[in-house]
N, C-alpha and C positions, 0 to 999 in steps of 0.2 A: 065414379070417385076418379079426383082431377089425378096426371102420373105425375104432373111437376110438383103438387101436393105432398105427394108420396115421396119424390128425392127431397125436397125438405128435412121432413120428418128424417124419412132416412139418418140421412147427415146433418140432423141434427142431433140424434144417439149418440150420436160417435165424439161429434165435437164439443156437445155441449154448451154450443155457444150461439147466441138470434144472428149476435151480429158477425160473425164469422162465417156460419152460413148466407148469409147477407153478402157479406165480400168475394166465396168465391162463386155465388151465381146470379152477381152484377144485380142484384136487385137493394128495393130498401130493407129496413127492419123489417116493420109495420109488413112484408107482403107476403114474409114468415111466419106471422106472430096470425095474421091471417090465414094463411095456408092450413095451418093446427090446429086453430079455433075450427075449419071447415073440419078437418078431419074425426075431428071430437063430438061435433052436432049430428055427421050421419051416422057414428058410428055410438053415440048417447053415452057415451064416457070418456074419463080424462086419462093424457093420455101422458104429458108429463106436467110434473108439476115444480116450479120453478119454487128456491127455499132461496126467500131472499134472505134470511140473518146470515145465513152459508155463501152466499152469491154462487146455489148448483142449479141444476138442472136433474129430479129424478123422474125417469122412467118407470108408471106407474106398471103393474101386474097387465092390464086390456094393451097399454106399448109394448112392453115384448113380446105378446100375446099377436101384438097387429107384425113385429119389424117381421119376428118368424117367416110370415109369409110377404110382406112388401118387396122384398130382394127379389123374390122366385115369381110375385104380379110381373116386375119391369123388366127382369127379365124374359118373360114372356110375351111381354109387350112390345120390348126390341124388336124378336126373335119375329114374332109377326111381321112387322113394319120392314126388318129387310124381307120374310118371304116373298111378300104382296109386290115389293118391288124386283124382285127375280121373278116374279108370273109376269107381272105389265111387258120385262123386256122382252118376253116370250123367248125363252133361256136357261138352260138345267146349265147350273152350277153342277161338276162334275170333281171331285176328291181322286185322286191319282199319286200313289205314290211311287215312287220309279220304278219296285221291282215287278210290280202291278201292268206297272204303262209298258215297260219292256218287254214286258211277255204274255199280256193276255189282250193289252189296248187293241193293238195294231189288226187282230180279226173282231172290234166292236166298230174301229173308225173304217171297216170294208162296209160291212152291212150298212153302221149310219149313213156312210157316201152313197150306196145303194140306193137307198131310203131318202135321200135329200135331207137329212139330217143332220150332218156330221156340223154342217158351221152353225147349229140350231143348241152345241156344244161349247162351256165354257170350263177349261180344264186347270185344277188347281193343282200344282206338285208338291205333295210335301211328304214324308216318313210316317206310316200309319198311326202312331200315335198322337204325331197334332193332325193328321186327317182327323180321326176321331173326336179330337175338339174343337176342332174345326167344324163340323158337322154337328154336335152339340151348339153351337154358341148362332148355326144358319148361316154360315159364311160360306155354304157349299148346300146344295139340294138332293144329290147323292154321291157316292163314297161306292170304293172298290178298297177294300179295307183288309191290310193280313195283320194278323193276333193268330198267341200259342196255345188258344183253345176256345170254345165255343163262347161269344159276348154276352155279357149277362149284365143287360143296363134296357130299365124300363123305359126309356124314354128312343133307346133306338132299337130299330127292326131291324133281323137280319136275315141272309139268307145265304144260306154255304155252300159255294158253287166246286170248293175242289182242298187237298190239305195234302201235305207235303213235309218228306222228313226231312231237317238240317243234315249240310253235312261238312264235311272238315274239303277243303278247294288248299291244294300247294303245289310248287311248282318244282316243275318233269325231277327235276337235279335232286330235288329234298328227300330225304331217308323214310319217307313214309308214300313216296308215288310210286313205288314198288307194291303197294299194302293195297289188299279188295275195299279192307274195312277199319276197323283202329275205335279201340275206346278211348272216351274221353281223360279219362286219366290218366295214360299215355301220354300226353299234348302239357303235361305242368313244365315241361323246362320249356317249351316252344314261345313264341313272338305272336304277338297276333295283330291283325291290321282287320281293323272292323268300322261297322257304321257307327258317324254320331248319334248324337241322342235323339229321341222322335222316329227309333227303328224298331218294332217288338226280337228282331235279331239281340238286340241286348239283354230282352228279358228270357230270351232261351239261352241265351251261352249262360249267364247269372245264377239262373237255376240250373242247368246242368254241373258249373262248377262248385256252386251251395253242395250241392248233392255228393261231388270229391273234395270235396275243403281245400280247394284253393285255388288262387285270385290267377284271371290270365294276365298273362304280360303283354299288356297292348302300349304298341311303338307307335302306332299313328292311326286316325280313326277320318272317315272320309263321306262324303252325303253319295258319293256314286258308284255304280258294279266297276262302271268301266276302270276307276281311276284305282279299287280295291282290288280287280286282277292285274294293271299292271303291275301294283306292287307285289302282288303274291308273283307273277313272273320272272320278277325281280331280287326273287327270294329275301325280299324285306319281310317277310312276315308270309303267317298262313292265314285265310278267312275263313269264317264261321256263317255260313249260306245257306240259303234256305237250296233244297236240291229243284226245284225250281227255274234256278238260273242254271243254264249250260256255263263250260270253261271260256266258252265263247274262242280261246286258244289252244295251239296245237299244246303251248308249252306249261299248259297247266292241266292237273289231275283232281280228278272228284273223289275222294274217301269215303266210303259210310261209315256213319259212326253205328257201334255193336250194342250200344247201350242201352236196359230196356227200360220201359215207360220215357222214351225222349220224349222232350217237347218237340210238334206238327205249327209248320206253319199253314195255318187254317184261310183261307180266303172268301169272302164276303162282300154279296152285294149289302150295304148299311143306305137307313133315310131311317128320319125322326117319325115314328110315333104318330104325330098331331098333323105330320106335314100334309095337305092337301096338292095332290101331282094335275097339274091340269091336262086337257087331252094331249098339246104335244107333248111335254114333259112325259103324260103319261106313255105313248107311241116311243119315246125313247128310250123309257123304264125294260119296256116290252122288247125292246130290241134286243137292248141289252143282257136282257133275259134268256133268250132264246139263243142268241150269240154266246152265251157262258157254259149254258147246260147242256148245249149240241154238243158242243168240243170236249167238256169235259167228259160226255159218257159216250163219247168215239174215241178217248183214251185208248 
């Protein structure tokens, strides 16, 4: 089955016009017609019917059935091409959300350098939600992900290596700085500085907010932990971050949450179920595993 024929077919079901499809793909109209005929001959069924009296294209039941699978088939084909390209480059593309990069990757980098493997990885730094999306699309081969629970995805394999609660971070001059712990409901009137979209922290704080029936007042969002810490220290707002993060400064205090059943920041190694790791990539993955599981077990 020709993948370009499938592309023409999918677009034809969307715009329902042979000329428009031909123009978009910069081919002649007969090329689109022949593509449809090849598919119909191969599948031995009519996929699209031209209703000449009304100038319409009607998708048959068989056409609808093919359409259900066609997009997934093309998605997997494109994914395969990307994966093979990465394998040929003798590299492993690693997704690293900033918090995980700061708190876990230095140990990994030290081990990979000792094994002469550090120059064989290419890192991509996104928030965990964006990293997961990139993993699904094949933009990265392996990821270290954060989530607020165990990931459930048929296409993704995960190996959890740590689980930490979320905490509140405040300036040493803040009224909560002398408290060891606080209920989330007590933060209703506080100003928050939080991460931008793409970070699982937002899922966690939104879950707590819904449970406590108020919406946090967010005065600023940032992609950087250091930026948030500076804003917290300068009393612009309080922060909501995983406890794995250290305050970094003497003028910031970490306060535990007393709420029961609060979300946890779960960190996992993740990769696609269908991905084949070559010998080099397998060696890198095994070193990442040994480093993370040894480090966590020794805490």
